[in-house]
N, C-alpha and C positions, 0 to 999 in steps of 0.2 A: 503494499500499499503506500502511495506517495504522500509524504507530509505536505501540509499547505498551510499557509498563513493568509491573513487579510490585512489590507492596508487600512488607513484611517477612514477612508470612505466606504469601507465594507466590501470592496472589490477583492477577488481572490487574486493573489500574487504568488509567484514561484521564486524561492530564495535559491542562491547558489548551492547551499548545502543540500536542498531538496533535490536538485538535479542530480548531484553527485550521488545521493542515496538511491535515485530511481534507476541510474544506469552504472552499476558497479562492474568492474572487471569480472567478479565472481558469476554475474548473470549473463553478460552479453560478451564478455571477452575484451572489453575496451580498457586499454591502460589509462592511467590518469592524465598523461600528457595529451592523449588523443581528446578526451573529454574536455580538457582545457582549452584545446583548439577549437572546440565547438562554441566556447565562449568568446574567444578572441578573433576567429576568422570573420571578417566583415563580408557583406554581400555587395557586389558591384552595384551602383546605382541602376535602378530600374530593371533589375534581373527578372526575367520572365521566360517560361518556356511554352507560351501560348501557341496553339495551332493557329494557322491563318484564319482570319475572320471571314466566314461565307457571307454571302449576300443576306442581309437581315433587313427586311422591310416590315414596318409596323412594330408592335410590342412596346410601343413608347410608354404606356401606362404600366406594363409589367417591369420594364427596366427601372421606372421611377420608384416602383413599389419595392423592388429589391433593394435599392439604395437605401430607401428609408428603413426597412426592417433590419438591414445589416448594420447600420449605424446605431441602432437601437439595442440590438443583441448581437452575439457572435456568430450565429449559424442560421442559415436558411436552406432548406431542401426544396428543390424545383421537382415537384411530382406532377402528376397528371389527373385531371379531374375525371372521376369515374363515368360522368356523362359523356365524355369524349372517348371512353373505353380504353384509355391509357396506351394507345398504340406507340410503338416506336416510330420516330418520325414526326412527333408533335412539335418538335423545335426546342426541346430541353437544352441540349448541347449548344445549339445556336444561340439561344438566349443567354446562356452562362458565358459563352465566348463573347458575345457583344457586351455584356456587363464587365467582363474582365478587361477587355480592350478599351472600353470607354473610361474606366475609372483606374487603370493601372498606375496612373501618375499620383494617385492617392496612396499607394502602397509601396513599402520598401522592397517587397518581393511578391510576385505573382507565379503560383506553381500549379500547373495542370497535373492531376493524378488520375490515371486510368484505375477505376475502383471496382471493376466488375467481379473482382475475386481478391481475397486477401493476399494472394501472391503478387498479383499485378500491382496492387496498391503499395506493397512493400518495394517492388521494383521501381515504381515511380518516385517513391520517396528516397530510395538509394540513389536515383539519378541526381537528386539534389545534393547529395554528398559528393558525387563524382564532379559536380560542377564547382562546388565551393572549396573542396579539399582533394584535388585529384591525385596529389602525390601518395597519399595514404589510401584513399578510397579505391584507387586502381587495383590495389592488392588485397583488398578487404572482401569478405563474403557479403551476400545479400543482407542477412540479419544485422551484421555489423554497420553496414552503410545506412540501413533504415534507421537503426538506433541512434547513430550519430546525427542524422538529419533531424530526428524528432528532438534530440538533445539541443541542436543549433536553434530550431524553432522556438523552444522554450526560452531561450537566452535572447532571442532578437525579435521582439514584438513588431506589429505593423504590417503583417503580411496577409495575403489572400491565397487560401488553398481551395482549389476546385476539384472536388471528388466527382468524377464523371461516371455515370451509368453504375451507380451502386446496386447490387442485386439484394444484399441483405443488410439492413440498417445496423445490425449487431456487429458487422465487419468494422464499423467506425468507432466502436466503443473505446479502444485503446487511445484513440487520438483524440476524440471530442472531450474526453475526460482530462486529458493531460495538456492539451494545447488550447490556451485560451488568450493568447496575446495577438489574436488577429481574428479574420473572418473566415468562416467555412461555408462554402457555397456547393451544394450537393445537388447532382441530378440523378433520377431514378425512375424506373417504371413503377416502383412500389409507392402506393398512396398511403399505407398504414405502416405501423411499427416504429415510428420515429419518436425519440424522446420529446417530452413536452417542452423542453427548452429550445428545440428546433421548430422554427416557424415553417410551414409547409405553404408553398404557393401552387395552387392547382392551376395548371396551364392548360388553356383550351386551344382550339384550333384558330387559324387566322381569320379575320374578318373577310368577308367575301371580297371586297374591293382591294384589300392587302393581298389576299391570295391571287387574284387576277394580276395585280401589279408584279407579283413575284414571277409568275409564268411569263408575262410580257417582257420583264427585265432579262430573263434567261433566253427566251426563244426569239426575240426580236432585237436586232442590233442594226445600228446605222440609220434608223428611221424611227419616226414617232408611231406608236400603235394607233391604227385607225379605229373608229367605233366598232367595226366589224371584228377587228382583232380582239378588241376588249370583250365583246359579246362572246366569242368563241372561247376566250380565256376563262370568263366567268363560268360557262358551261363545263369546261374541262375542270376548273377548280372545285365545282360542285361534285363532278364525278369522282374526284379524288378525295373528297371529304375535307377539303381545305387543310389537309395535312402538309406542313412545310416541305418535309424531305420528299414526299411524293410529288409536290409541285416542282421542286428543284430537279428531281430526277426527269419528269416529264419535259420541263423546259430545256434541259441539258440534251435530251434526246432530240427534241426539235431543233435546237441550235446546231446539232451535228447532222441534221437532215433538213437543210433549209427548203427544199422543194416540197416537204410534207406540211400540210395545213395543220392548224391546231384542231379543227374540226375532224380531219381525217384521223389524226392520232387518237382523238377521243373515241372515235368509233372502232379503233383497233386496240383499245386500252387493255382488255383482258389478255391479249397476246403479247403485250409489251411491258407488263408489270415488272418483269425481272430483267429487262434489257437495259442496262446503263450505257451512257454514251462513253465511247473511248476515251480514255485519258482523263476522265472526270474524277478529281480527287475528292470524292464524297465518303462519308464514314462507312456506309454500307448502302446496299440497295435495299428496297422495301423488303424483298423476300428474305434477304440475308438477316435483316433485323429481326423479323418475326421468327425465322427459323432458329436463330439463337434463343429467343424466349422459349420457343417450343422445346428445344433440347433440355433447357432448364426445367420445365414443367415435366417433361418426360421422366427426368431423373427423380424428381420429387413426388409426382402423382400421376401415373399414366392415365387414370381415369379422367383427369382434367383434360388431357390431349384428346382422348376419345370423344368427350363432350364437344370440343372445339371443332373436331372433324365432322361431328354430326350436325352441329348447327350452322356449319358452313353451307349447307344445302337448303337451309330454310330462310325465311325472311329475316332481315337483320334485327329487326326490333320486336320486342315484347313476345319472345318465345315463351310459352308457358313451361314452367319448370316441371310440371306434372308430365309434360311430353317426353321428358328425358328419364322417366322412372325405370324403363326397360333396360337402361345401361348399367344399372347396379341393383342388386337385391337388397343392398344395405342402404337405408335412407341416409344414415350418418356419413357413409362414405361419400355418397352423392353430394350432400350438404358441404362436406369438407373440400371436395374437388371444386365446387362451385365458388366456395369462399376463396380459394387459391387463385382461381381466375380472376376474381374481383381484386385481390391483393396485387396481382400482377398487372391489373388494369387491362387485361385482355378482354374484359367483358363487363358489363354493368348489370348489377343485380338489384331487384327489388324482392320483396317477400315472395312474390308469385311468378316473376318473369326474369329472363335473361336476355340481353341484347349485345350484339357484336357489331364491329365496324364492317362496312361492306368490302373495304379494300383487303382486310385480313381475311374475309370469307373467300375473295377471289383468289388470294394467294394460296390458301389452303386447298382450294379445289384444283386449281392448275398445277399444283405440286404433289397432289395426292397419288400415291402408287397403288397398283392393284387393279383388278378387273372384277367387280366394280371398284371404283377408287374409294380409299378410306372414308368411312362415314356415311357413305351412300346409302347402303342396305339399312344401316341403323335408322338413318332419317326416314326412309320408305316404311320401315316396319313401325316406327313410332307413330307416324301419321295414319297408317293403315288401322293400326289397333285403336287409335283414338277416334277415328272417323266411323269405322265399322260399328263401333259401340253406340253411335248415335242414330236416331231416325233419320230417314232420308228427308232432305229439305223439300218443302213445296214452295208455294209463292209468298208464304208468310215468313215472319221472322224465324230464324234459326240460329240462336246465339252461339251454340257449340261450333257449328259450320262457319258462322261469320268470323269467329276467332281464329280458326285454323285454315280457312281458305287462302289467306295471304301466304302462309307457309307451303300450302299445296301448290299454289302459283309458282313460288320460288322454286320449288322442287322440280316442277315441270320445266321451268325456264332454264335450268341447269343440268338437264338430262345430258349424260356424257354420249359421245358418238357410239354408235353400234351398241347401245345399251339394250339388253334383251330382258323379257320376263319381268317387267316392272309390276310389283304387285299393287301399285297405286293406280294403274291405268284405268280400272273401272271408276275409281274416285274422281279422275279428271273428267269423265263424261258427266257424272253426277253433279259435280260442282259447276261445270260450264252450263248445263241446263238450268241450274238454280240461278246463276248470274244472268243468264239470258231472259228468264222469266222476270227477273227484277229490272230489266232494262240496261243491264251492264255487259252487253255482249263484247264490247272492246276489250274488257278485262280478261275475257275467256282466251285470248290468243295464245298465251303460253300453254294453257291446258289443251287447247285443240291442237296446237303443233305437236305436243308430245303424244296426244292420243292418236293423231294421224301416223306419226312414226311408228308406233306400236302396231297399229293395223296393217301398215304396209309391211312390216317385219314378219308378222304373224299370219296374216290372212292373204297377202298379196296385193298387187297394185290395183286390180280392178274388182276386188271383192265388194258386193253391195254395201257392207258396213264401212269399207274403206271409202267408197265413192260418198257415202253419207257424210263420213268425217271430213273429207276433203271439201264438200259443199258447205259445211258448217264453219270451217275454218275461213273459206272465202268470204262468207257472209260476216265473220267477225272482223276481218280485214276491211270490208267495206263499212261497217260501223265505226272503225277507228279512222276512216277518211283515207285509207290506203288503197284507192281504186286501182292502181296499177297491178298491185299483187292479187287484188280481189278478181279483176277480170281475168288475168291469166290463169288463175286457178279455176275459176268458173268454166273458161273455155276448155281447159284440160278435163275438167269433171264431165262436161257436156259430151265431149268427144268419147270419152270412156264409157259413159252411160249409154249412149246411143249404140256402141259396139257391144257392150256386154248385156244390156237390159232391153234394148229395143227403142225405137223412135217415140213410142207412145207410153212406155212404162211411166207410173206416177213420179219415180225419182227422176227420170229423164225430163218430164215436164217441170219439176220443180227447178232443176238445174237450168233449163232453158228460160223459165220465167225469171230467175234470179240474175242470169247473165244479161237478159234484155234490161232488167232494173238497173244493174251496174252501169250499162252503156248509157242509159238515160241520165243517171247521176252524173256521168262523166260528160254529159253534153253531146254524146254521139247518137243523135236521134236517127240518123240514116240507118244505123245498125239496130237501134232499140225497137223501132216501130215494127219493121217486118218480123222481128223475132217475137214480139208481143202478139202480133196478128196470127202468127203460126201456132203459138202456144195457146191462144184462146180458141181457135178452131179446134185443135186437138183435144183441149180439156172439155169443150162442148160436146165433142163426139164420144169421149171416154167416160166423163164424169157426169155430164148433163149440163143443161144451161144455168142451174140455180145452185149447183154445188159450191160451198164457200171458196174452194181454190179457183173455181171458174169466175166467180164474182171478183176475187182479188185480181185476177189477171185482166179482167175487163176494166176494173178500176184503174189499173196501172196503164193500159192502153189509152183510155180516155185522158189520163193525165199526160201521157206522151203526145197525144194529138194537141192538147191545149198548149204544151210547151212549144211545140212546133208552129203555133199560130193558127192551127186548123180547127177552128171553133166549130165549123159545120158538122164536123164528125165528132168532136169532143163533147159538145153538149148533150146531143141524143144518147150518146153512150154513158155519160154521167147520170142522165136522168133515168135510163134503163137500170143502172147499176143500183141507184138509191132505192128505186121502187123494189127490186128483188131483195136488197138488204132488209128493207122494212118488213117484207113479207116472210121472209125465212129466218132472219136473225132477230127481229124485233126492232122497235122504234129507238131504243136507247143503247143498242149494242155499239161498242166502240168502233166497229168497222162501218156501221150505219152512220155514225156520227162523223166519221172521217169522209164518207161519201157525200153527205149533205153538205160539209164544209167545202169539199172540192167543187161541188156543183155551183155553190155560192161564188166561188172564185171565177169559175168559168162565165157565169152570168156577168160578173164585174168586168172581166176582160172584154166581154161583148158589147158592154154599154148598156145592159139591160137592168143593172142594179148599180145605183150610184151612191148608196149609203151604207158601207159596210159597218157592222157592229165594232165597237171599240175593242171588244174582246175577241175579235176574229183572229185566226191563226193561218199560217200557210197551209197550202195543200198537202195532204198526207197520204201518199200513195203506199200501198202495202207490199213489202217484199216478203214472200213466205218460203219456207224451207221445211224439210222433214226434220222431226225431232231426232236428235242423236241417241241411239241406243246403246247402252253400256255394253260393251264386248269384251268378254274375258279371254285373253290370249290362250290359244289351245296348247 
């Protein structure tokens, strides 16, 4: 135990005899004259071993806050807010470097210490001995150099020590307790476990404007960024979660590839996350940073890594903890693993949910090995178990499904190539139909894409269920406003339906009607009208003049005539359609109301109705399609 005394002001001080008692030759093997040299050797003015300062934009408030807290007390730890999920790349090291460079003139010595392990920490301290007392330190061992440097720091106040990337707060106990003549600045992924005497600064992501500035500063040289550049930079910054290191890596890659636009890079982002620009002196690439943390977690608690790999395939936010129950039969083990992820700031915990950063998910998925990749089957089984235990949703609220559908969509959207026998495929159909009935067809695209892939793999390219699945996906594309993809898929589906099912099969008629509708929405009336006319004739022949599907096609054809300015044909067709809707569906059926509204607009266009209701709405043509039938892969 080191003796200590206090001066008149009550501040702790270290006396010469205390230092001698702390480091005797019996313990460290340092002779008395070497310990005396620690007292007598001066530091050259402005001595520092700081790495070069990277580009640091923003953080002005954080830098001011750091200076304020360090002058009030002797230590500050820069950790990361759990709401940012504590990912490497948040800018801890950059902020510490910026503070050290900005304030180095106020310290007698500034020393940067790699502190991710006790061994490296001692090595960095030993380097101080090599710098100050090379004649002796060159022949001393690591423990001796570290002990001498600690003794020197005790004798010479007015320094700043930056402990970078501390993995375990207890690694600093020997130094925080004996070194109080200067400031300690600590960076760490850990948000908990710090002594109460150490102030913690929760570091968040960059402000969106600062994040866009950082991308532009790296990626655009020799000219001022245009408004379009800044818009693209904002979009990329959002995709990267406003994480500084991710922004720097993206900017550096763009700088190395000047023919690549920011938007193009953003669309290629998943394939470029681990591709650093040649010659860039960054600390780590994103993948390397998180890989290091994963190695540390694997050594301490493999279940924590299993959880990360599993939730990498789900939506990033508000994953129910109950969904992970199948990963461990011991609830205490599961709770301990979740707590460790929170402590490492790899995830954000509430009592009931866990959240993870999107970029970390991408890194985990793209680096996962195996077939299927790590965590994929666990995520599939977790959702299958949870959703099959719930009643199938109808048009009404389904709270259980509403909670889990975002995770099912994420699972579908991240389906690996050549992934077979997905047990969640039937759930994709169920969830998609539920969302469609709620009017959210555009949200079903990932579900329908994954379902179509499963159908093609297991049933073949022209199986009726595959054709239905392809038609439904085309309709979802149309609902999302992606008419180019919708039309191409409708055209393919119609051709295959005609060959496989025949020219007048109900599914073929659906496909033809929907393709005509897509043409009309795209403004291609020259192709839409003949296709509607053909479909109407065939439906009248096969289904009858008053079948609901026939009425829908007649309404769509009338609307196409009106859009083309052919009111002489549009109005009689609208009138016939309205009469038949009223007779067969009732006066207040939604399709009847649409037909009445469309006829009113046709009258208005013809000049026969000049006072539209203030509550009137645009024409509402009906695009219909067969319901998707859940298909279990054989």
